[in-house]
NUMARTI-769697 format. One record per atom (N, C-alpha, C): residue in three letters; x, y negated, z; atom name. Coordinates in steps of 0.02 Angstrom, whole numbers. Each point is the difference from the previous one (the first is absolute). Layout:
<pt rest="ALA" u="X" v="Y" w="Z" atom="CA"/>
...
This chain:
<pt rest="MET" u="50" v="70" w="9" atom="N"/>
<pt rest="MET" u="-39" v="-78" w="-25" atom="CA"/>
<pt rest="MET" u="27" v="-67" w="4" atom="C"/>
<pt rest="PRO" u="-6" v="-27" w="-34" atom="N"/>
<pt rest="PRO" u="70" v="-76" w="-7" atom="CA"/>
<pt rest="PRO" u="-47" v="-69" w="66" atom="C"/>
<pt rest="PRO" u="60" v="-3" w="29" atom="N"/>
<pt rest="PRO" u="-6" v="-39" w="55" atom="CA"/>
<pt rest="PRO" u="-68" v="-53" w="-29" atom="C"/>
<pt rest="LYS" u="-40" v="-38" w="33" atom="N"/>
<pt rest="LYS" u="-15" v="-59" w="3" atom="CA"/>
<pt rest="LYS" u="12" v="-55" w="-20" atom="C"/>
<pt rest="ARG" u="-36" v="-32" w="-16" atom="N"/>
<pt rest="ARG" u="39" v="-78" w="-8" atom="CA"/>
<pt rest="ARG" u="-8" v="-30" w="23" atom="C"/>
<pt rest="PRO" u="5" v="-64" w="24" atom="N"/>
<pt rest="PRO" u="-50" v="-50" w="28" atom="CA"/>
<pt rest="PRO" u="-38" v="-44" w="-42" atom="C"/>
<pt rest="PRO" u="-37" v="-46" w="26" atom="N"/>
<pt rest="PRO" u="-65" v="-30" w="-56" atom="CA"/>
<pt rest="PRO" u="43" v="-51" w="-10" atom="C"/>
<pt rest="PRO" u="-6" v="-17" w="-70" atom="N"/>
<pt rest="PRO" u="20" v="-59" w="-6" atom="CA"/>
<pt rest="PRO" u="-16" v="-63" w="26" atom="C"/>
<pt rest="LEU" u="57" v="-52" w="0" atom="N"/>
<pt rest="LEU" u="-36" v="-72" w="44" atom="CA"/>
<pt rest="LEU" u="-20" v="-29" w="-40" atom="C"/>
<pt rest="VAL" u="-73" v="-16" w="3" atom="N"/>
<pt rest="VAL" u="-40" v="-31" w="-1" atom="CA"/>
<pt rest="VAL" u="-25" v="-74" w="49" atom="C"/>
<pt rest="PRO" u="21" v="-57" w="-30" atom="N"/>
<pt rest="PRO" u="-23" v="-75" w="10" atom="CA"/>
<pt rest="PRO" u="-90" v="-4" w="16" atom="C"/>
<pt rest="LYS" u="-3" v="-16" w="67" atom="N"/>
<pt rest="LYS" u="-42" v="-3" w="25" atom="CA"/>
<pt rest="LYS" u="-59" v="-45" w="-18" atom="C"/>
<pt rest="LYS" u="17" v="-70" w="-19" atom="N"/>
<pt rest="LYS" u="-17" v="-54" w="-27" atom="CA"/>
<pt rest="LYS" u="22" v="-28" w="-43" atom="C"/>
<pt rest="PRO" u="-29" v="-10" w="-60" atom="N"/>
<pt rest="PRO" u="13" v="-33" w="-58" atom="CA"/>
<pt rest="PRO" u="36" v="-61" w="28" atom="C"/>
<pt rest="ASN" u="61" v="-26" w="-47" atom="N"/>
<pt rest="ASN" u="36" v="-40" w="14" atom="CA"/>
<pt rest="ASN" u="-29" v="-56" w="-57" atom="C"/>
<pt rest="PRO" u="-25" v="-61" w="32" atom="N"/>
<pt rest="PRO" u="-36" v="-53" w="-13" atom="CA"/>
<pt rest="PRO" u="68" v="-45" w="-57" atom="C"/>
<pt rest="SER" u="56" v="-3" w="18" atom="N"/>
<pt rest="SER" u="38" v="-23" w="-47" atom="CA"/>
<pt rest="SER" u="15" v="34" w="-81" atom="C"/>
<pt rest="MET" u="-12" v="51" w="14" atom="N"/>
<pt rest="MET" u="0" v="35" w="-66" atom="CA"/>
<pt rest="MET" u="-49" v="-19" w="-40" atom="C"/>
<pt rest="ASN" u="-64" v="-18" w="41" atom="N"/>
<pt rest="ASN" u="-52" v="-18" w="-36" atom="CA"/>
<pt rest="ASN" u="-13" v="-85" w="-35" atom="C"/>
<pt rest="TYR" u="43" v="-26" w="62" atom="N"/>
<pt rest="TYR" u="9" v="-64" w="-38" atom="CA"/>
<pt rest="TYR" u="40" v="-10" w="-47" atom="C"/>
<pt rest="GLU" u="53" v="38" w="-12" atom="N"/>
<pt rest="GLU" u="55" v="22" w="-39" atom="CA"/>
<pt rest="GLU" u="-56" v="1" w="-68" atom="C"/>
<pt rest="VAL" u="-39" v="56" w="-5" atom="N"/>
<pt rest="VAL" u="-46" v="12" w="-53" atom="CA"/>
<pt rest="VAL" u="-37" v="-40" w="-25" atom="C"/>
<pt rest="LEU" u="-22" v="-24" w="47" atom="N"/>
<pt rest="LEU" u="-43" v="-88" w="-24" atom="CA"/>
<pt rest="LEU" u="33" v="-67" w="-48" atom="C"/>
<pt rest="ILE" u="59" v="-4" w="35" atom="N"/>
<pt rest="ILE" u="49" v="-26" w="-45" atom="CA"/>
<pt rest="ILE" u="53" v="25" w="-68" atom="C"/>
<pt rest="TYR" u="-33" v="52" w="-13" atom="N"/>
<pt rest="TYR" u="39" v="37" w="-53" atom="CA"/>
<pt rest="TYR" u="-72" v="12" w="-55" atom="C"/>
<pt rest="LEU" u="-53" v="-19" w="40" atom="N"/>
<pt rest="LEU" u="-77" v="-11" w="-35" atom="CA"/>
<pt rest="LEU" u="-6" v="-46" w="-36" atom="C"/>
<pt rest="ASN" u="0" v="-52" w="62" atom="N"/>
<pt rest="ASN" u="-10" v="-92" w="-16" atom="CA"/>
<pt rest="ASN" u="56" v="2" w="-62" atom="C"/>
<pt rest="SER" u="64" v="14" w="15" atom="N"/>
<pt rest="SER" u="35" v="-8" w="-64" atom="CA"/>
<pt rest="SER" u="-44" v="2" w="-69" atom="C"/>
<pt rest="PHE" u="-4" v="39" w="-18" atom="N"/>
<pt rest="PHE" u="-36" v="19" w="-70" atom="CA"/>
<pt rest="PHE" u="-46" v="-41" w="-3" atom="C"/>
<pt rest="TYR" u="-58" v="8" w="57" atom="N"/>
<pt rest="TYR" u="-56" v="-49" w="-11" atom="CA"/>
<pt rest="TYR" u="28" v="-81" w="-18" atom="C"/>
<pt rest="PHE" u="28" v="-34" w="56" atom="N"/>
<pt rest="PHE" u="32" v="-55" w="-25" atom="CA"/>
<pt rest="PHE" u="28" v="-11" w="-73" atom="C"/>
<pt rest="GLY" u="22" v="40" w="-28" atom="N"/>
<pt rest="GLY" u="31" v="-13" w="-50" atom="CA"/>
<pt rest="GLY" u="-79" v="-6" w="-47" atom="C"/>
<pt rest="MET" u="-33" v="45" w="-11" atom="N"/>
<pt rest="MET" u="-73" v="-28" w="-38" atom="CA"/>
<pt rest="MET" u="-37" v="-31" w="25" atom="C"/>
<pt rest="PHE" u="16" v="-52" w="77" atom="N"/>
<pt rest="PHE" u="-43" v="-51" w="-17" atom="CA"/>
<pt rest="PHE" u="28" v="-56" w="14" atom="C"/>
<pt rest="ALA" u="78" v="-1" w="8" atom="N"/>
<pt rest="ALA" u="17" v="-73" w="-50" atom="CA"/>
<pt rest="ALA" u="-10" v="-12" w="-61" atom="C"/>
<pt rest="CYS" u="22" v="53" w="-46" atom="N"/>
<pt rest="CYS" u="-2" v="-4" w="-72" atom="CA"/>
<pt rest="CYS" u="-71" v="-18" w="-18" atom="C"/>
<pt rest="CYS" u="-89" v="27" w="41" atom="N"/>
<pt rest="CYS" u="-61" v="-9" w="0" atom="CA"/>
<pt rest="CYS" u="23" v="-70" w="6" atom="C"/>
<pt rest="GLU" u="19" v="-37" w="70" atom="N"/>
<pt rest="GLU" u="-12" v="-68" w="17" atom="CA"/>
<pt rest="GLU" u="23" v="-43" w="-30" atom="C"/>
<pt rest="MET" u="65" v="10" w="-27" atom="N"/>
<pt rest="MET" u="29" v="-55" w="-73" atom="CA"/>
<pt rest="MET" u="-29" v="6" w="-44" atom="C"/>
<pt rest="ALA" u="-38" v="58" w="-14" atom="N"/>
<pt rest="ALA" u="-30" v="21" w="-82" atom="CA"/>
<pt rest="ALA" u="-74" v="-71" w="32" atom="C"/>
<pt rest="MET" u="-23" v="25" w="31" atom="N"/>
<pt rest="MET" u="-51" v="-28" w="11" atom="CA"/>
<pt rest="MET" u="-8" v="-83" w="-5" atom="C"/>
<pt rest="GLY" u="71" v="-9" w="45" atom="N"/>
<pt rest="GLY" u="2" v="-96" w="10" atom="CA"/>
<pt rest="GLY" u="12" v="-13" w="-82" atom="C"/>
<pt rest="LEU" u="49" v="38" w="-12" atom="N"/>
<pt rest="LEU" u="1" v="-43" w="-75" atom="CA"/>
<pt rest="LEU" u="-66" v="-13" w="-40" atom="C"/>
<pt rest="LEU" u="-39" v="61" w="-14" atom="N"/>
<pt rest="LEU" u="-60" v="-9" w="-6" atom="CA"/>
<pt rest="LEU" u="-48" v="-56" w="-1" atom="C"/>
<pt rest="LYS" u="3" v="-9" w="86" atom="N"/>
<pt rest="LYS" u="-30" v="-47" w="28" atom="CA"/>
<pt rest="LYS" u="15" v="-71" w="-10" atom="C"/>
<pt rest="ALA" u="86" v="-20" w="-6" atom="N"/>
<pt rest="ALA" u="35" v="-35" w="-15" atom="CA"/>
<pt rest="ALA" u="-29" v="-33" w="-75" atom="C"/>
<pt rest="ILE" u="-3" v="40" w="-43" atom="N"/>
<pt rest="ILE" u="-10" v="-15" w="-88" atom="CA"/>
<pt rest="ILE" u="-81" v="-30" w="9" atom="C"/>
<pt rest="ASN" u="-51" v="62" w="19" atom="N"/>
<pt rest="ASN" u="-65" v="-9" w="-11" atom="CA"/>
<pt rest="ASN" u="-27" v="-57" w="37" atom="C"/>
<pt rest="LEU" u="9" v="1" w="63" atom="N"/>
<pt rest="LEU" u="-47" v="-46" w="65" atom="CA"/>
<pt rest="LEU" u="46" v="-64" w="-2" atom="C"/>
<pt rest="SER" u="-47" v="-52" w="40" atom="N"/>
<pt rest="SER" u="39" v="-64" w="-7" atom="CA"/>
<pt rest="SER" u="4" v="-24" w="76" atom="C"/>
<pt rest="TYR" u="47" v="-15" w="23" atom="N"/>
<pt rest="TYR" u="39" v="4" w="64" atom="CA"/>
<pt rest="TYR" u="-11" v="-79" w="10" atom="C"/>
<pt rest="THR" u="-29" v="-14" w="59" atom="N"/>
<pt rest="THR" u="19" v="-104" w="8" atom="CA"/>
<pt rest="THR" u="61" v="-3" w="35" atom="C"/>
<pt rest="GLY" u="39" v="-28" w="-3" atom="N"/>
<pt rest="GLY" u="54" v="-51" w="53" atom="CA"/>
<pt rest="GLY" u="40" v="73" w="6" atom="C"/>
<pt rest="HIS" u="24" v="3" w="54" atom="N"/>
<pt rest="HIS" u="86" v="32" w="-20" atom="CA"/>
<pt rest="HIS" u="-25" v="94" w="24" atom="C"/>
<pt rest="THR" u="-72" v="2" w="14" atom="N"/>
<pt rest="THR" u="-14" v="78" w="22" atom="CA"/>
<pt rest="THR" u="27" v="59" w="-48" atom="C"/>
<pt rest="LEU" u="18" v="-29" w="-51" atom="N"/>
<pt rest="LEU" u="25" v="67" w="-53" atom="CA"/>
<pt rest="LEU" u="68" v="22" w="43" atom="C"/>
<pt rest="MET" u="26" v="-74" w="11" atom="N"/>
<pt rest="MET" u="80" v="31" w="18" atom="CA"/>
<pt rest="MET" u="-3" v="27" w="59" atom="C"/>
<pt rest="GLN" u="-48" v="-37" w="56" atom="N"/>
<pt rest="GLN" u="-5" v="22" w="67" atom="CA"/>
<pt rest="GLN" u="-15" v="99" w="4" atom="C"/>
<pt rest="ASP" u="-54" v="-7" w="-60" atom="N"/>
<pt rest="ASP" u="-26" v="95" w="10" atom="CA"/>
<pt rest="ASP" u="70" v="25" w="-28" atom="C"/>
<pt rest="SER" u="51" v="-14" w="-36" atom="N"/>
<pt rest="SER" u="50" v="22" w="-62" atom="CA"/>
<pt rest="SER" u="36" v="11" w="80" atom="C"/>
<pt rest="ALA" u="17" v="-45" w="18" atom="N"/>
<pt rest="ALA" u="83" v="2" w="48" atom="CA"/>
<pt rest="ALA" u="-25" v="33" w="69" atom="C"/>
<pt rest="VAL" u="-67" v="12" w="17" atom="N"/>
<pt rest="VAL" u="-21" v="44" w="55" atom="CA"/>
<pt rest="VAL" u="-14" v="75" w="-41" atom="C"/>
<pt rest="MET" u="5" v="12" w="-71" atom="N"/>
<pt rest="MET" u="-19" v="70" w="-10" atom="CA"/>
<pt rest="MET" u="77" v="22" w="-13" atom="C"/>
<pt rest="ILE" u="44" v="-29" w="-18" atom="N"/>
<pt rest="ILE" u="97" v="15" w="-26" atom="CA"/>
<pt rest="ILE" u="19" v="-6" w="70" atom="C"/>
<pt rest="SER" u="-3" v="-46" w="49" atom="N"/>
<pt rest="SER" u="27" v="11" w="73" atom="CA"/>
<pt rest="SER" u="-37" v="58" w="21" atom="C"/>
<pt rest="PHE" u="-45" v="18" w="-6" atom="N"/>
<pt rest="PHE" u="-41" v="77" w="55" atom="CA"/>
<pt rest="PHE" u="40" v="44" w="-31" atom="C"/>
<pt rest="ILE" u="15" v="18" w="-98" atom="N"/>
<pt rest="ILE" u="8" v="59" w="-18" atom="CA"/>
<pt rest="ILE" u="84" v="-7" w="20" atom="C"/>
<pt rest="VAL" u="45" v="-59" w="3" atom="N"/>
<pt rest="VAL" u="72" v="3" w="29" atom="CA"/>
<pt rest="VAL" u="-6" v="32" w="51" atom="C"/>
<pt rest="LEU" u="-34" v="-23" w="46" atom="N"/>
<pt rest="LEU" u="-1" v="30" w="85" atom="CA"/>
<pt rest="LEU" u="-27" v="65" w="9" atom="C"/>
<pt rest="GLU" u="-51" v="20" w="-53" atom="N"/>
<pt rest="GLU" u="0" v="82" w="9" atom="CA"/>
<pt rest="GLU" u="40" v="32" w="-29" atom="C"/>
<pt rest="THR" u="42" v="-21" w="-41" atom="N"/>
<pt rest="THR" u="43" v="53" w="-43" atom="CA"/>
<pt rest="THR" u="36" v="1" w="33" atom="C"/>
<pt rest="ILE" u="71" v="-52" w="52" atom="N"/>
<pt rest="ILE" u="36" v="3" w="68" atom="CA"/>
<pt rest="ILE" u="-33" v="36" w="52" atom="C"/>
<pt rest="ARG" u="-62" v="25" w="7" atom="N"/>
<pt rest="ARG" u="-24" v="27" w="43" atom="CA"/>
<pt rest="ARG" u="-15" v="66" w="-3" atom="C"/>
<pt rest="LEU" u="-16" v="21" w="-52" atom="N"/>
<pt rest="LEU" u="32" v="57" w="-39" atom="CA"/>
<pt rest="LEU" u="49" v="43" w="17" atom="C"/>
<pt rest="ILE" u="45" v="-41" w="-27" atom="N"/>
<pt rest="ILE" u="53" v="18" w="-21" atom="CA"/>
<pt rest="ILE" u="41" v="7" w="71" atom="C"/>
<pt rest="MET" u="-6" v="-60" w="43" atom="N"/>
<pt rest="MET" u="37" v="25" w="79" atom="CA"/>
<pt rest="MET" u="-28" v="64" w="48" atom="C"/>
<pt rest="GLY" u="-75" v="6" w="-31" atom="N"/>
<pt rest="GLY" u="-48" v="49" w="24" atom="CA"/>
<pt rest="GLY" u="17" v="50" w="-24" atom="C"/>
<pt rest="ARG" u="16" v="46" w="-68" atom="N"/>
<pt rest="ARG" u="34" v="29" w="-8" atom="CA"/>
<pt rest="ARG" u="72" v="39" w="5" atom="C"/>
<pt rest="LYS" u="49" v="-64" w="17" atom="N"/>
<pt rest="LYS" u="54" v="11" w="26" atom="CA"/>
<pt rest="LYS" u="11" v="42" w="69" atom="C"/>
<pt rest="GLY" u="-51" v="-42" w="56" atom="N"/>
<pt rest="GLY" u="7" v="15" w="56" atom="CA"/>
<pt rest="GLY" u="-56" v="39" w="2" atom="C"/>
<pt rest="SER" u="30" v="47" w="75" atom="N"/>
<pt rest="SER" u="-49" v="43" w="46" atom="CA"/>
<pt rest="SER" u="-15" v="-17" w="62" atom="C"/>
<pt rest="LEU" u="-50" v="-7" w="-6" atom="N"/>
<pt rest="LEU" u="-40" v="-3" w="83" atom="CA"/>
<pt rest="LEU" u="27" v="41" w="57" atom="C"/>
<pt rest="ALA" u="-2" v="54" w="-38" atom="N"/>
<pt rest="ALA" u="38" v="52" w="65" atom="CA"/>
<pt rest="ALA" u="63" v="-22" w="11" atom="C"/>
<pt rest="GLU" u="60" v="-2" w="-42" atom="N"/>
<pt rest="GLU" u="47" v="-36" w="27" atom="CA"/>
<pt rest="GLU" u="14" v="-71" w="22" atom="C"/>
<pt rest="ARG" u="-53" v="-11" w="24" atom="N"/>
<pt rest="ARG" u="-9" v="-83" w="21" atom="CA"/>
<pt rest="ARG" u="34" v="-52" w="-49" atom="C"/>
<pt rest="GLY" u="4" v="17" w="-75" atom="N"/>
<pt rest="GLY" u="30" v="-53" w="-27" atom="CA"/>
<pt rest="GLY" u="7" v="-59" w="0" atom="C"/>
<pt rest="TRP" u="6" v="-60" w="17" atom="N"/>
<pt rest="TRP" u="-31" v="-60" w="-22" atom="CA"/>
<pt rest="TRP" u="-28" v="-24" w="-57" atom="C"/>
<pt rest="THR" u="12" v="31" w="-69" atom="N"/>
<pt rest="THR" u="-19" v="-13" w="-69" atom="CA"/>
<pt rest="THR" u="-75" v="14" w="8" atom="C"/>
<pt rest="ALA" u="-16" v="62" w="31" atom="N"/>
<pt rest="ALA" u="-80" v="46" w="-5" atom="CA"/>
<pt rest="ALA" u="-38" v="-65" w="72" atom="C"/>
<pt rest="ILE" u="36" v="-27" w="47" atom="N"/>
<pt rest="ILE" u="-21" v="-43" w="36" atom="CA"/>
<pt rest="ILE" u="-20" v="-53" w="-21" atom="C"/>
<pt rest="LEU" u="55" v="-33" w="-44" atom="N"/>
<pt rest="LEU" u="-13" v="-68" w="-29" atom="CA"/>
<pt rest="LEU" u="-40" v="12" w="-49" atom="C"/>
<pt rest="SER" u="-31" v="69" w="-46" atom="N"/>
<pt rest="SER" u="-28" v="12" w="-29" atom="CA"/>
<pt rest="SER" u="-75" v="-18" w="6" atom="C"/>
<pt rest="VAL" u="-27" v="18" w="88" atom="N"/>
<pt rest="VAL" u="-74" v="20" w="2" atom="CA"/>
<pt rest="VAL" u="20" v="-93" w="35" atom="C"/>
<pt rest="PHE" u="15" v="-19" w="44" atom="N"/>
<pt rest="PHE" u="1" v="-74" w="3" atom="CA"/>
<pt rest="PHE" u="-23" v="-43" w="-77" atom="C"/>
<pt rest="LEU" u="38" v="35" w="-50" atom="N"/>
<pt rest="LEU" u="-38" v="-55" w="-52" atom="CA"/>
<pt rest="LEU" u="-51" v="31" w="-31" atom="C"/>
<pt rest="THR" u="-27" v="46" w="10" atom="N"/>
<pt rest="THR" u="-77" v="19" w="-5" atom="CA"/>
<pt rest="THR" u="-39" v="-69" w="11" atom="C"/>
<pt rest="ALA" u="-6" v="-30" w="46" atom="N"/>
<pt rest="ALA" u="-38" v="-61" w="33" atom="CA"/>
<pt rest="ALA" u="-16" v="-55" w="-74" atom="C"/>
<pt rest="PRO" u="86" v="-34" w="-15" atom="N"/>
<pt rest="PRO" u="-21" v="-57" w="-51" atom="CA"/>
<pt rest="PRO" u="-22" v="47" w="-44" atom="C"/>
<pt rest="CYS" u="33" v="68" w="-20" atom="N"/>
<pt rest="CYS" u="-54" v="28" w="-97" atom="CA"/>
<pt rest="CYS" u="-66" v="8" w="45" atom="C"/>
<pt rest="PHE" u="-36" v="19" w="44" atom="N"/>
<pt rest="PHE" u="-54" v="7" w="6" atom="CA"/>
<pt rest="PHE" u="-29" v="-78" w="-24" atom="C"/>
<pt rest="LEU" u="19" v="-64" w="33" atom="N"/>
<pt rest="LEU" u="-23" v="-52" w="-17" atom="CA"/>
<pt rest="LEU" u="7" v="-16" w="-60" atom="C"/>
<pt rest="GLY" u="46" v="38" w="-37" atom="N"/>
<pt rest="GLY" u="-17" v="-31" w="-89" atom="CA"/>
<pt rest="GLY" u="-44" v="39" w="-20" atom="C"/>
<pt rest="VAL" u="9" v="72" w="15" atom="N"/>
<pt rest="VAL" u="-98" v="10" w="-34" atom="CA"/>
<pt rest="VAL" u="-44" v="3" w="28" atom="C"/>
<pt rest="SER" u="9" v="-36" w="63" atom="N"/>
<pt rest="SER" u="-67" v="-52" w="27" atom="CA"/>
<pt rest="SER" u="-32" v="-42" w="-49" atom="C"/>
<pt rest="TYR" u="72" v="-45" w="7" atom="N"/>
<pt rest="TYR" u="-5" v="-65" w="-76" atom="CA"/>
<pt rest="TYR" u="-28" v="21" w="-65" atom="C"/>
<pt rest="LEU" u="23" v="49" w="-17" atom="N"/>
<pt rest="LEU" u="-9" v="30" w="-59" atom="CA"/>
<pt rest="LEU" u="-110" v="13" w="-11" atom="C"/>
<pt rest="LEU" u="-19" v="23" w="79" atom="N"/>
<pt rest="LEU" u="-38" v="39" w="-19" atom="CA"/>
<pt rest="LEU" u="-63" v="-47" w="13" atom="C"/>
<pt rest="LEU" u="29" v="-39" w="60" atom="N"/>
<pt rest="LEU" u="-77" v="-55" w="0" atom="CA"/>
<pt rest="LEU" u="23" v="-71" w="0" atom="C"/>
<pt rest="LEU" u="53" v="-26" w="-25" atom="N"/>
<pt rest="LEU" u="6" v="-73" w="-13" atom="CA"/>
<pt rest="LEU" u="16" v="-45" w="-68" atom="C"/>
<pt rest="GLN" u="51" v="65" w="-40" atom="N"/>
<pt rest="GLN" u="4" v="-37" w="-71" atom="CA"/>
<pt rest="GLN" u="-43" v="-24" w="-33" atom="C"/>
<pt rest="THR" u="10" v="-36" w="-68" atom="N"/>
<pt rest="THR" u="-63" v="-29" w="15" atom="CA"/>
<pt rest="THR" u="-64" v="14" w="-52" atom="C"/>
<pt rest="TYR" u="42" v="65" w="-47" atom="N"/>
<pt rest="TYR" u="-35" v="24" w="-35" atom="CA"/>
<pt rest="TYR" u="15" v="86" w="15" atom="C"/>
<pt rest="ARG" u="-57" v="28" w="31" atom="N"/>
<pt rest="ARG" u="1" v="81" w="6" atom="CA"/>
<pt rest="ARG" u="-31" v="41" w="-71" atom="C"/>
<pt rest="LEU" u="29" v="53" w="1" atom="N"/>
<pt rest="LEU" u="-29" v="68" w="-51" atom="CA"/>
<pt rest="LEU" u="-17" v="47" w="61" atom="C"/>
<pt rest="ARG" u="-57" v="43" w="-31" atom="N"/>
<pt rest="ARG" u="-27" v="47" w="34" atom="CA"/>
<pt rest="ARG" u="60" v="54" w="23" atom="C"/>
<pt rest="LEU" u="49" v="10" w="-74" atom="N"/>
<pt rest="LEU" u="69" v="33" w="18" atom="CA"/>
<pt rest="LEU" u="18" v="10" w="65" atom="C"/>
<pt rest="GLU" u="28" v="-94" w="-17" atom="N"/>
<pt rest="GLU" u="35" v="-16" w="69" atom="CA"/>
<pt rest="GLU" u="-34" v="49" w="79" atom="C"/>
<pt rest="TYR" u="-60" v="-29" w="1" atom="N"/>
<pt rest="TYR" u="-27" v="25" w="55" atom="CA"/>
<pt rest="TYR" u="28" v="65" w="30" atom="C"/>
<pt rest="CYS" u="-7" v="56" w="-75" atom="N"/>
<pt rest="CYS" u="-1" v="63" w="22" atom="CA"/>
<pt rest="CYS" u="89" v="12" w="29" atom="C"/>
<pt rest="LEU" u="29" v="-26" w="-36" atom="N"/>
<pt rest="LEU" u="82" v="10" w="6" atom="CA"/>
<pt rest="LEU" u="11" v="-23" w="45" atom="C"/>
<pt rest="CYS" u="-14" v="-74" w="24" atom="N"/>
<pt rest="CYS" u="31" v="-18" w="71" atom="CA"/>
<pt rest="CYS" u="-24" v="36" w="50" atom="C"/>
<pt rest="THR" u="-80" v="20" w="-1" atom="N"/>
<pt rest="THR" u="-5" v="53" w="52" atom="CA"/>
<pt rest="THR" u="13" v="52" w="28" atom="C"/>
<pt rest="LEU" u="42" v="28" w="-87" atom="N"/>
<pt rest="LEU" u="23" v="51" w="28" atom="CA"/>
<pt rest="LEU" u="74" v="2" w="28" atom="C"/>
<pt rest="GLN" u="19" v="-54" w="-29" atom="N"/>
<pt rest="GLN" u="83" v="-31" w="41" atom="CA"/>
<pt rest="GLN" u="7" v="-11" w="76" atom="C"/>
<pt rest="ILE" u="-68" v="-38" w="5" atom="N"/>
<pt rest="ILE" u="-15" v="11" w="86" atom="CA"/>
<pt rest="ILE" u="-3" v="34" w="46" atom="C"/>
<pt rest="ALA" u="-62" v="59" w="-38" atom="N"/>
<pt rest="ALA" u="10" v="80" w="35" atom="CA"/>
<pt rest="ALA" u="47" v="-7" w="4" atom="C"/>
<pt rest="LEU" u="53" v="18" w="-61" atom="N"/>
<pt rest="LEU" u="79" v="37" w="22" atom="CA"/>
<pt rest="LEU" u="8" v="-15" w="46" atom="C"/>
<pt rest="TYR" u="14" v="-90" w="0" atom="N"/>
<pt rest="TYR" u="31" v="-50" w="69" atom="CA"/>
<pt rest="TYR" u="-14" v="46" w="56" atom="C"/>
<pt rest="LEU" u="-57" v="-11" w="21" atom="N"/>
<pt rest="LEU" u="-30" v="14" w="79" atom="CA"/>
<pt rest="LEU" u="12" v="87" w="11" atom="C"/>
<pt rest="THR" u="6" v="44" w="-36" atom="N"/>
<pt rest="THR" u="36" v="56" w="-17" atom="CA"/>
<pt rest="THR" u="56" v="20" w="30" atom="C"/>
<pt rest="GLU" u="34" v="-60" w="-22" atom="N"/>
<pt rest="GLU" u="88" v="22" w="-23" atom="CA"/>
<pt rest="GLU" u="-3" v="-32" w="80" atom="C"/>
<pt rest="VAL" u="-16" v="-57" w="28" atom="N"/>
<pt rest="VAL" u="8" v="-25" w="73" atom="CA"/>
<pt rest="VAL" u="-32" v="43" w="48" atom="C"/>
<pt rest="TRP" u="-57" v="38" w="-31" atom="N"/>
<pt rest="TRP" u="-21" v="25" w="72" atom="CA"/>
<pt rest="TRP" u="46" v="73" w="12" atom="C"/>
<pt rest="TYR" u="37" v="27" w="-58" atom="N"/>
<pt rest="TYR" u="50" v="51" w="18" atom="CA"/>
<pt rest="TYR" u="66" v="-33" w="12" atom="C"/>
<pt rest="ALA" u="-15" v="-57" w="2" atom="N"/>
<pt rest="ALA" u="83" v="-20" w="40" atom="CA"/>
<pt rest="ALA" u="-16" v="-27" w="56" atom="C"/>
<pt rest="ILE" u="-65" v="-27" w="30" atom="N"/>
<pt rest="ILE" u="0" v="5" w="88" atom="CA"/>
<pt rest="ILE" u="-10" v="61" w="23" atom="C"/>
<pt rest="VAL" u="-46" v="57" w="-38" atom="N"/>
<pt rest="VAL" u="-17" v="55" w="34" atom="CA"/>
<pt rest="VAL" u="94" v="45" w="9" atom="C"/>
<pt rest="PHE" u="54" v="-16" w="-45" atom="N"/>
<pt rest="PHE" u="54" v="21" w="12" atom="CA"/>
<pt rest="PHE" u="38" v="-30" w="64" atom="C"/>
<pt rest="VAL" u="1" v="-61" w="-27" atom="N"/>
<pt rest="VAL" u="11" v="-37" w="76" atom="CA"/>
<pt rest="VAL" u="2" v="16" w="64" atom="C"/>
<pt rest="PHE" u="-68" v="16" w="11" atom="N"/>
<pt rest="PHE" u="-30" v="8" w="57" atom="CA"/>
<pt rest="PHE" u="20" v="96" w="8" atom="C"/>
<pt rest="SER" u="26" v="27" w="-68" atom="N"/>
<pt rest="SER" u="4" v="69" w="15" atom="CA"/>
<pt rest="SER" u="80" v="-14" w="41" atom="C"/>
<pt rest="LEU" u="38" v="-28" w="1" atom="N"/>
<pt rest="LEU" u="57" v="-23" w="17" atom="CA"/>
<pt rest="LEU" u="-3" v="-11" w="63" atom="C"/>
<pt rest="CYS" u="-47" v="-20" w="52" atom="N"/>
<pt rest="CYS" u="-7" v="-17" w="64" atom="CA"/>
<pt rest="CYS" u="-23" v="70" w="39" atom="C"/>
<pt rest="ARG" u="-32" v="28" w="-31" atom="N"/>
<pt rest="ARG" u="-18" v="89" w="23" atom="CA"/>
<pt rest="ARG" u="46" v="20" w="33" atom="C"/>
<pt rest="PRO" u="5" v="35" w="66" atom="N"/>
<pt rest="PRO" u="39" v="32" w="23" atom="CA"/>
<pt rest="PRO" u="28" v="50" w="-47" atom="C"/>
<pt rest="VAL" u="75" v="39" w="11" atom="N"/>
<pt rest="VAL" u="11" v="38" w="-44" atom="CA"/>
<pt rest="VAL" u="-9" v="60" w="48" atom="C"/>
<pt rest="THR" u="-22" v="61" w="-50" atom="N"/>
<pt rest="THR" u="9" v="74" w="53" atom="CA"/>
<pt rest="THR" u="19" v="48" w="-50" atom="C"/>
<pt rest="TYR" u="50" v="48" w="61" atom="N"/>
<pt rest="TYR" u="26" v="35" w="-39" atom="CA"/>
<pt rest="TYR" u="-49" v="70" w="8" atom="C"/>
<pt rest="ASP" u="-38" v="26" w="-51" atom="N"/>
<pt rest="ASP" u="-21" v="91" w="19" atom="CA"/>
<pt rest="ASP" u="31" v="44" w="-64" atom="C"/>
């Protein structure tokens, strides 16, 4: 009779850091499509609609600054790992707030809004909220006492 093998070690609880990293990975693909659509819709609105005063420049500046900031956030989030407590991942979590405000501006405050923008911005906000949720859950999991079973 062969000797019995010990049971494989299986973690008892999922790692919230991994969930956050998966969401950052998915968001990087979604954001590429989101940015292309927003730029195309912005160009469409600039050509076909009449803007008063400096509102076109304001809407364009917010959109471009949001795209640049979100790109930086995603690059930092992909390079860092919450599990390793990397400063790049932590900064990526904090950069979610200004990016959230940028999407909120595109969703609520820009001069002209298309229905497609409502859908795209709502999905982007849902991704942000989910990412922040898993980042907070990970921080609280670090505060849990260590058990050696």
